[in-house]
GUMAR-449585 format. One record per atom (N, C-alpha, C): residue in one letter; x, y, z. Coordinates in pm, whole numbers, plus 50000, padded with zeros to 5 digits. Example, Ala and Ser with C-alpha at 12.3 -4.5 7.8 and 13.67 -1.06 7.14 Angstrom:
BEGIN
a513194943150780;a512304955050780;a513204967050780;s512854977550708;s513674989450714;s512905000350787;
//
This chain:
BEGIN
m490104823650492;m491164829850526;m491784835550378;k492174847750409;k492084855750263;k494104855550209;k494334854450096;k496054854450053;k495794856849907;i496874861549920;i497364866849769;i498894864249785;l498624856249616;l499934854249526;l500064859949452;l501544866649434;l501894874949327;l503254877649290;i503704873449174;i505124873249138;i505434885349023;l506074889849025;l506714901548951;l508284902148947;t508864899448862;t510674896848856;t511054908548772;l511834913148801;l512744925848721;l513944927248732;i514994929948618;i516304931848653;i516334944348635;f517314948848749;f517404958848791;f519364962348721;i519734967748627;i521214964848581;i521194987448589;s522084990348633;s522525001648661;s523605008048600;i524035019848581;i524985022548551;i525595032848663;s527315041148608;s528035048748690;s528505056648609;g528895067648668;g529135079948609;g529385090248736;s529305105648626;s529565113648708;s528135117148794;s528465127548924;s526605127549014;s526925141649005;q525525146148967;q525245161049062;q523835162849066;s523385170949083;s521805170849175;s520875177249008;s519635172849060;s518925181248910;s517305180048977;t516505187548936;t515015186349005;t514195182248893;l513165172848908;l512195172848785;l510865172148898;t509985183548806;t509065191548887;t508075182548810;v507115167248878;v506455163748770;v504985170248754;f504595171648875;f502705180048893;f503215192148924;n502615202448910;n503015215748950;n501435221648961;q501165225949097;q500385232149170;q498945222249131;i498855211049053;i497475208149030;i496425206649144;l495325205449066;l494125207249148;l493195194349156;f493245190749276;f492165177449301;f490875181349339;y489755173949293;y488755174349372;y488035166849407;d486575167149451;d485945160649539;d486075146549456;g486345136449606;g486845123349574;g485625118049582;y484315121449611;y483385114349597;y482135114149465;a482805129649389;a481785133749313;a481975127049199;g481495127549039;g481945122448932;g482845128148886;v483635124548791;v484835128448710;v484635142248689;v485645151848725;v485135169248643;v485665166048512;n485065173248419;n485625179648304;n486345190448266;l487505190648296;l488185201448292;l489845198148227;p490265209348199;p491575202148113;p492965198348205;v493825192848194;v494885187848279;v495885194248208;p497135195948248;p498485201048198;p498755188148095;s499645193048007;s500125183947904;s500795172947928;g500515161647892;g501165149847939;g500265143548060;v499225149848129;v498515145748234;v497375139148194;i497195125548270;i495995119048279;i495125119748402;r493965124948420;r493165124248534;r492225113348522;h492805101148645;h492255090648613;h491095089348720;r490855097548832;r489715104648911;r489955116548971;n489135121849046;n488965133749084;n490215136449206;d490575125649230;d491835125349357;d493215117249301;l493025114849165;l494185106049108;l494475114148991;y495915115748945;y496515122848828;y497935108848801;a498065109348689;a499165101148631;a499865110748536;k501045105348530;k502105112148416;k503575102948408;q503295101548235;q504595091048274;q505795097548239;l507235092948281;l508215095048286;l508905092348150;t509505102548077;t510265103648004;t511585090748009;a512105091047862;a513185077347897;a514525092547916;s514275101347853;s515735112047894;s515195112248067;q514465115148104;q513765116648256;q514465108348328;l514035091748294;l514585082848367;l515945082148383;a516605081948247;a518355081348237;a519055092048309;s518285102448392;s518645115948437;s518795113648585;f518485098148651;f518185097348791;f519285088048813;g520015095848956;g520835085249007;g520405080349097;d521505076049172;d521145062749317;d520525072549443;a520515081749430;a520425090549572;a518815098749505;i517925095849566;i516555102449507;i515715106649634;t515085118049622;t514175123449694;t513035128849659;l511945124549686;l510635128249661;l510155138649753;n509835150949680;n509415162549767;n507655164449705;v507065166149819;v505335166549759;v505265184849849;s504215188149812;s503785196349910;s502295201349847;i501345201649967;i500335204149948;i499705217150013;s498975224849936;s498095238450005;s496375233749978;a495935237250079;a494255239850070;a493595247749987;d492685243349927;d491535248049848;d490395248949911;c489435238849900;c488075242749996;c488055226350033;d489005222650102;d489215210950237;d489395213850334;n489165212450434;n489735219750577;n490125203150691;y490185193250609;y490105183050706;y491135174550699;d491555164650766;d493025156650752;d492685144650659;r493095143350526;r493295133450457;r494245126950381;i493955114150349;i495335104450315;i495735112750169;g496985110650166;g497765112149990;g498345104249982;n499115102449874;n500255091849808;n500595095349699;v501705092449660;v502165090449542;v502775073249472;n502775069849349;n502815056949345;n503445052149266;l504435042849217;l504685042149095;l503865031449022;a503435033948881;a502655027348836;a503545017648665;f503575005348634;f503835000648554;f503064997548427;v503314999648301;v501775006748228;v502674998648102;p501884989448047;p502444985747890;p502944995847781;k504074990147756;k504584999247647;k503785005747529;n504045020047556;n503185027147435;n501745030647493;a501205025047597;a499775029447584;a499485039347669;t498685051547596;t498345062947633;t497605064647729;t496845055847814;t496215057647928;t496445042347960;y495725039748098;y495575026848179;y494365024648301;n494205016348300;n493575012248399;n494095011848545;p494225023748629;p495245017548745;p495085003448806;d494055000148795;d493364989348922;d493684976948822;l494504977148718;l494844966448620;l496424963948611;v497144971148651;v498554976148612;v499204974148791;p500584965048762;p501194970348869;p501834977148950;r501704985449065;r501784994649105;r502374991949246;i503655000749312;i503795003049456;i503375016549497;e503575020949618;e503405031949707;e504615031149736;l504975046049662;l506385057349692;l506025060149833;g505265068249887;g504955076349986;g503615077250007;r503425079850168;r501945084350173;r502255095950309;f501105105350296;f501165113350394;f499785117850420;i499755129950548;i498205130050595;i498065148250600;t497005155250519;t497055168950490;t496615170250628;p496815185350664;p496315192350829;p495225196350813;f494545202150927;f493345209050884;f493515224050837;m493495224650728;m494255239250665;m492535248950641;n492855265550687;n491705272450627;n492795277550498;k492435275850389;k493045285450266;k493445298450314;n492535304050372;n492725317750399;n493695322350503;v494265313250589;v494685315150694;v496445313450666;p497475316350618;p498905311950623;p499065306550793;p500115296750746;p501005293850615;p499885285350552;n500045283650397;n498975275950305;n499625264650227;l500375260450277;l501405251850237;l502055239750329;v501755228650319;v502855220150400;v503435214450347;p505025210350356;p505725203650304;p505955187150331;y506565176550233;y506815163750293;y507505156250200;t508645150850255;t510025144750205;t510325131250242;f510835122850126;f510335113850124;f512065106750042;n512645097850127;n513555094850035;n513545080950001;i514025077649876;i513555063849811;i514605062449685;d515935061949763;d516655055949712;d516655037749645;n515975033549726;n515565021649715;n514985015249546;v514325028049511;v513485025149396;v514365032249272;a515725036349278;a516405041849166;a516895030649090;k516885018949086;k517275006749016;k516285007448921;i515215010048983;i513885009048898;i513835019148728;f514125027448777;f513945040348685;f515355036148541;k516375028148601;k517425025648508;k517545011148439;d516545003648488;d516484990748410;d516214985048279;p517064981848188;p516404982548081;p515344970948006;g515314957548108;g514194947848100;g513314953348133;i512814963648200;i511634969048249;i511254980748164;n512064988448119;n512014998748046;n511274995047908;a511974982147885;a511574977547717;a510114969147762;t509694968747802;t508474961847878;t507214973647891;y507744980947974;y507134988648073;y506985005948012;d506445012348042;d506695024048086;d505985029248232;i506805037148287;i506975039548373;i506235056648418;w505055054648473;w504025064648550;w504315067048704;i504005081648691;i504075084348855;i502655090248866;e501845080548971;e500745086149024;e500875094149135;f499825107949157;f499855115849257;f498145114249286;e497755113849396;e496895108849453;e496685114649626;v495635126249603;v495085131449771;v493325129949746;f492875122149842;f491775123749838;f490845134049945;g489665141749903;g489555153449987;g488015152549913;v487525160750024;v485995162850024;v485735179950078;p484665186250005;p484805201049989;p483515205750120;y482655191050142;y481455195550194;y481705205050322;a482575203150436;a482605211450550;a483045226550515;a484195226850437;a484635240250407;a483625243950294;n482355239850218;n481605244450165;n481115256850303;t480535253150393;t479945264150499;t480845266050597;q482315265150604;q483115269950724;q484035277150678;i484695278650565;i485305281950511;i484955292950381;q485275309850397;q484885318150331;q485775318650170;g484845319650063;g484825317549952;g484745305049894;c484515294949955;c484525277949969;c482935277249904;a482405281349868;a480415278749897;a480245275849791;g479605261849722;g479215254649607;g480765251749572;i481915250149605;i483175250549539;i483585235249573;n484295224249453;n484145211149463;n485625209549460;s486435219849448;s488055215649409;s488715217649573;v489365208649600;v489795206349776;v491305210549790;f492445205649704;f493895206549757;f494575210849620;y495535219549622;y496465218349562;y497615212749510;g498335203649446;g499575196749484;g500655197249365;t502035197149436;t503105201849382;t504345188849397;l504735177849314;l505655172349343;l507135166849255;d507625168249328;d509065169149278;d510275160249271;i510905153749207;i511755144949222;i513235147149243;v514295151449343;v515245153549309;v515885144249343;s517205145649241;s518275130949238;s519515134649154;n520445130049207;n521865131849161;n521765124349012;t522835124048976;t522935117448807;t523815109848787;n523805101048683;n524595086648672;n525575083348786;s525145077748898;s526185076948974;s525645059649011;l524755054548961;l524445042749003;l525515028949001;i525675020849115;i526365010849094;i526024997549018;t526524991748915;t526064977948853;t525404972448989;n524494966748978;n523374956149054;n522354953248990;n521944934749055;n520574932449007;n519704934449077;n518704931149070;n517634932449183;n516234928449119;f515704926749247;f514314917449242;f513014924949318;l511944926349224;l511044934149302;l509364928549283;l508824926749390;l507614921149382;l506754927349471;p505284932149402;p504774941749479;p503614929549531;l503674933649616;l502164924049749;l500984931349740;n500554941049780;n499694947949850;n499924960449787;f498564964949781;f498514980549686;f497034984449786;k497504995049881;k496404999149970;k495344997449949;k495634986049988;k494364974650013;k493814974250183;n492844977750212;n491894979150333;n491914967150450;l492744966050524;l492014958450668;l491504963150722;n490104955650755;n489284954750858;n488724942950911;n488004939251031;n487314930951055;n485814925451031;y485654934750960;y483954934250908;y483344931650770;q484394930350657;q484244927450533;q485144918950498;a484074911950423;a484694896350364;a485854898850217;g486714895550285;g488034894350197;g488874905250215;a488704915650336;a489484925950409;a490214919050488;s490294911150543;s491374899750666;s491324887050635;d492094879850711;d492164866650676;d490294857950739;a489704863750822;a488494859050821;a487434869950893;i486334869850861;i485364881550948;i485884880251077;g485694891251157;g485984893551287;g487714894751296;s488064890351257;s489794889851248;s490754905051196;s491514909751220;s492164918051214;s493834914951176;t493904906251104;t494944901551061;t495104896950911;r495874901850862;r495894897350686;r497534890950666;t496914877150586;t498434869750563;t498634870550419;i499994870750301;i500064874150190;i501134858150151;a500464852250038;a501574840250006;a501974847949924;f503374844449879;f504284845349752;f504694833849713;n505244830949581;n506364820649548;n508104827649531;l508674821649534;l510084829749466;l510854817949411;p511124822549283;p511594810449175;p513064808649222;t513834815449304;t515214813949287;t515514821449431;t517114816849464;t517344822249651;t517354839149594;m517014846349658;m517464859149709;m517814865049814;d518874872749779;d520104877149901;d519414890549885;n519824897750012;n519374907950081;n518054915250083;a516814906050115;a515444905850063;a515364916950208;s514164926350166;s513504935850246;s512124937050231;f510984939650314;f510124941950251;f510024956650287;y508854965150233;y508734980350238;y507384978650257;l506954985150395;l505774984450434;l505084994150458;i503865004450432;i503305017450447;i502115008050486;t501665017550626;t500325013250695;t500105025750767;s498685032450783;s498215041850845;s496645034750861;n495655042050956;n494395038851000;n493575049750931;h492215050850942;h491295062250910;h489715055650940;g489325064850946;g487655063350945;g487645065451127;s487025075051192;s486835075551330;s485395075951338;n484675085251345;n483315086351280;n482615076351405;s482075068951408;s481235060751554;s481865054251614;g483805052051628;g484245049251678;g485045039351628;g486005043351522;g486505032151428;g487925037851465;e489035035551388;e490495031551426;e491205042351398;e490595056951336;e491445066451306;e492585070951381;y492405074751488;y493625081351574;y493745074451711;e493585059951710;e493675048251819;e495045042451790;r496255045851908;r497205036851863;r496855021351918;r497545012951825;r497325000951813;r498994993951812;l498974984251848;l500564973751832;l500214971251734;h501204969651609;h501184956751491;h502284951451518;k502194937951437;k502504930351440;k502904925151309;v504074919851254;v504444918751116;v505334902151192;y504624892051100;y504944883651111;y505484875350941;f506644868350955;f507454862250799;f507354844950851;n506744839450741;n507204826950696;n506214818350799;n505364820250874;n504634816550987;n505684814151100;l506234822151137;l507044820751259;l506304828151341;l506734821151483;l505814828051597;l506434839051673;i507324843651641;i507914857551710;i508114866251574;p507254880251608;p507274884651490;p508864890951468;v508304897651307;v509934903451250;v509924916551280;l508724922451351;l508534935151384;l507384938551463;n507484946951558;n506394953351676;n506714969751651;y505544972651589;y505164986151629;y503944992351658;t504115008351731;t502765013851733;t503055028251678;p501755026351589;p501985043151534;p502185053551581;g503045063351549;g502545073751617;g503925083151651;e503605094851657;e505075104151686;e505485107851818;l505875111751889;l506165112952020;l505465128852012;t504995130651934;t504155145851969;t503625149951812;c503125158851810;c502225168051686;c502825177451674;e502975182551783;e503375196251786;e504125203451666;p505045200451634;p505535201651514;p504845207851394;y503865204651354;y502795204651267;y501745213251296;r501455218551433;r500755228551443;r500775241251357;i501525241651306;i501475255951217;i500745254551104;y501105245051102;y499685242550940;y498395235350945;n498075236551081;n496775232451107;n496025245251149;t495605251051072;t495165266251084;t493585263451089;q492905258851082;q491565255851105;q491215250751241;g490475254551311;g490175252151453;g489625237651453;n488845230251392;n488405222751390;n488775208651434;g490265207951420;g491025198851406;g491185192751539;i492235182851532;i492605175351671;i493625185851740;y494075197251711;y495355197651798;y494535211251899;g493515216851912;g493175223252024;g493725236652046;p493245244252133;p493625260052110;p495105259752167;t495485251652279;t497145253852365;t497715239752302;p498855242152311;p499705226652268;p499415216052356;r499335208352354;r499065196252392;r500955188752474;s500545183452599;s502205174952618;s502405161852514;d503645157252539;d503925143852482;d503265132952516;a502725135252647;a501825120352715;a500695124552607;e499525138052595;e498925135952582;e498815131752400;w499445133652344;w499725130852247;w499415116652196;q500645109752276;q500835095852302;q499745091152316;s498855092352407;s497515089652445;s496325086352321;f496425091452231;f495575089552148;f495845089851984;s496785099551942;s497275098651812;s498275095251743;n497305083151665;n498765075751570;n499165079851445;w498485091851430;w499035100951324;w498995114851320;c499805126251258;c499985144451316;c499275145251150;p498285148051174;p497515157351052;p498825167851012;g499145167950874;g500485172250835;g501935168450815;a502035152250852;a503275144050887;a502995137050792;k504235129350704;k504355116550629;k504245104850706;i503695090350671;i503615080450690;i504865076450721;p505395066550801;p506475056750773;p506705050250695;i507495048750603;i507855035450499;i508685025350618;r508295015550623;r508935008650732;r509884996950646;k510964996650641;k511614985650609;k511724974150695;i512044962550660;i511434950650712;i513154942050679;p514554940350688;p515304934950632;p514964920750662;l515324910150572;l515104898150612;l516184887650553;g517354896150473;g518524884450461;g517984876550322;a518714867650342;a518364857550220;a517414845250218;l516684850550123;l515674836650114;l516134828550019;n515274817250053;n515314803449942;n514354805949841;p514384799149751;p513214794049652;p511944788149717;g510734789849700;g509724782649749;g508894795049773;n507924789949891;n506634794849933;n506754803550025;h506604818150053;h507034823750177;h505314830750230;t505474835750347;t504164843650365;t504824854450480;f503764868050443;f504024877750518;f502444880050587;r502234882950737;r501314881250771;r501124893850858;i500714904950872;i500454914350964;i499014915651043;s499084918451198;s498194915351274;s498074928351368;i496724936151378;i496734946351488;i495784937651544;p495794929551673;p495094920451742;p494124930851784;n494354942251881;n493034948751942;n492584959951843;a492364959451727;a492044969651673;a490194966151694;v489764976751704;v488034978151723;v487694985151627;f486654984751565;f485924988151463;f484154987951499;v484284998551543;v482644997151622;v481805005051505;g480644995751482;g479375002651366;g480064998351237;g481374993151196;g481854985551071;g482524999051043;e483295008051120;e483585018151066;e485345015251063;g486115022150978;g487595019451018;g488265009750915;y489585015650906;y489855002950827;y491815012950845;f492135000550760;f493865002250774;f494364999350585;p494965008550576;p495025008950406;p496595005750429;i497024991150353;i498344988550380;i498684982350225;s500344991450204;s500924988450076;s502134980950135;l502144971550042;l504294962150083;l504354956649948;y505644960149908;y506804953649854;y507694948149904;l508354932749803;l509454927249851;l510824935549717;q511744940349801;q513194940949701;q514304928949762;a514744925149664;a516324914449711;a517124915149597;s518194914049611;s519714912649492;s519274897249485;n519704893249341;n519574881349302;n520364879449165;a520484867449119;a520934862248965;a519914868148863;v520284871948766;v519604874648644;v518184861548638;l516814870548599;l516114863148623;l515164867648496;g515764873648435;g514604879248311;g513594885148336;l512354891548261;l511404896648295;l510144887148272;e509564885948404;e508384875148405;e507214879048378;a506234872448315;a504944876448377;a503914878548486;v503244887048540;v502394885448648;v501854876548709;k502294865548825;k501374852548829;k500594861548981;k498694856348977;k498564859349078;k497144849749109;v497394845149238;v496234840949241;v495334845649362;e493944844549391;e493344850049496;e492004842349559;y492304839649709;y491104829649719;y491204834749891;s489424824849900;s489564827450035;s488944813150087;v488904809850216;v488694800950311;v488054801650385;f486304796350403;f486004803450489;f484394792250514;p483454792850623;p484334795250737;p485354787650817;n486274792550935;n486964786750958;n487524788251132;p487284784151209;p486854771151171;p485454772551141;s484824756651141;s483534754151089;s483584739451148;n481844735951179;n481644724451194;n480794713251127;n480644722150998;n479634715550860;n480264716250731;s480964724850670;s481614726450563;s482614734950549;i483124738550449;i483834750750412;i483744756550258;s484004765850222;s483964768450109;s485144775750020;i485714774449948;i486634782349874;i486224790249757;a486404803849796;a485934814649698;a487064817349617;t487424815749461;t488024816149395;t487594819949258;s488444830349171;s487964829649004;s489104820548958;d489824816249004;d490884808248946;d490604794248929;a490794787148822;a490444769848805;a491374765048893;l490224755149017;l491254746549087;l491394730949018;e492544728349033;e492464716448971;e492694701949042;n492924704749186;n493014694649293;n492704701549384;v491894696149528;v491734701849666;v491904686749714;i493044688349825;i493024674049934;i492994677650060;i492284670950153;i492464675850291;i493094664750373;s493924669150477;s494684657350552;s494534661450689;n494974651250782;n494814653250899;n496094655450978;s496344654551121;s497624662151152;s498534650351167;l497894636351139;l498844625451070;l499234624950953;g498864634450865;g499554633050707;g498144622250665;q497584615950684;q496594610250646;q495654619050550;q496114615350433;q494304618650323;q493124615050379;v492054628250362;v490594623850432;v489644629250317;f490394636450224;f489204639450116;f490374643449997;q489444639649847;q490204647549740;q489264649049624;g489654659149559;g488424666849477;g489204677549401;n487614683649343;n488364698749326;n486794709049331;s486014702749402;s484974711049467;s485154721449524;k484634738449541;k484834745149607;k484074747349748;q483294740549759;q482334735749858;q482294721649935;i482984720350028;i483674709050109;i482724701150234;d481914690550240;d481154690450333;d482204684050474;i482364685150573;i483594684950687;i482864678650793;s481274680450809;s480824672250952;s480664661250972;n481274652650910;n481654638750969;n483214635850992;f483854650950994;f485164647351020;f485484649351192;s486194644751264;s486524644051403;s487044659651418;n486554662251511;n487614674151592;n488664677051603;g489104688351523;g490744689051529;g491324699551426;v492354697351395;v493204704451286;v493434694851154;y493304701951049;y493264699050906;y494254705850821;f494654702450737;f495224708450623;f494764708050479;l494584716250428;l494024721850322;l494854722750200;h494954710350096;h496164717250020;h495234720649877;l495844726649791;l495334734149682;l495824737049568;q495764730249474;q496524729549359;q495984739749228;f496144749149185;f495754760749126;f496274755348988;d495234756848847;d495704755548724;d496874757448643;n497534771748736;n498814776548681;n500404772848736;n500004760448810;n501334751948901;n501374762849011;i500494772649074;i500724770449179;i500094764749313;s500454760849426;s500184756349489;s500474759749633;v499154762649746;v498984762749864;v498424756749988;t499074756350085;t498564747150202;t497674755150317;e496344754450398;e495834762950463;e495504752850608;k495734758450699;k495164750250824;k493904756250856;i492784743450861;i491864745550917;i491064739351044;i490254741651108;i489784735351230;i488334732851230;k488384717351275;k486984715351252;k486304715251414;n485514721451451;n484774720851595;n483204717051589;
//
């Protein structure tokens, strides 16, 4: 069973003042390249880093951060170069150690601000630009926080994965070209109108794929459920999860366009805190942007029922940011669990990229270091042994039965349970950073 424990606490102190609108263009018609190819060695605009062909980053300056108010809109526009398929794109915040001139995206805390799907576009057929708009008022306090700005620089990441291979043969002017999309990113905000408040930010999952066929992608091979455990150091008020999910990878029968019921559970409750099935009532409003005939739109409009029968996303649309209100949370361990029970991954195709973070108001905590423990317990159920996969040091491992009686104690990462009676047991793991977790295991 795969779990992630992560704590990042931040103070958010905002200011008040007059309000007027301003627009900051962070990226202007920046060109993305083949996501599968080696990183191109071409100039980038001043202040921009090309991490990969599909990922650019730029630091927000102190004066830019100071200009943001509490009403913020993220505007993205994408135009085709030599990719004519639907692709996933997203915008992220990265918290980079102070004064670093570059960074490894996989080694810094990040949250996803918005995700979108490009349409099937022929660059030679108008319109050749599709807009996406996201309300991100909830992250306004991040930009103003003196604690985070004293420790981190805040960078905006712009990511669009594309490949030119189909367009190389299907689109006039694309033969031999490896550039895929142009992108522009604007932040529109009122100024100096924030209300004083304290806030808590906890990044929990960043675009990590969920499927049932790869080790570590779900709680167990064959399962399409992911559980994330975290620990709160103090009481949190007005807590909410912010969740982004989408499917990808149809190919030989994956989950790209299939509508599946998603269930979200909190703290191991049996009743979900959220049930949803991705997909809009109709994709027809986005037909205008799908100018290449190889897409899912077909030559004539589809009925609402036809769209709802198969499409969980609309090429040319944004993916919803789902806010899940939780109310007040007590200190201690908590769990988030997402399950797509009817997902089918034929031939090891398809995946669900999941992003999740928690926000809440709380007493002043200060800025703490990131604490993280990752581990898997497998196989579960088992009739012989269980293994604990982790790179973190285990101080103690205890197994108790359903009556609370201890039946094993040690610090081994492989435990023989062949002599246990069949039934339910509880595995208690104590790591060397004082994080402890409990897992239910089944002996069969």
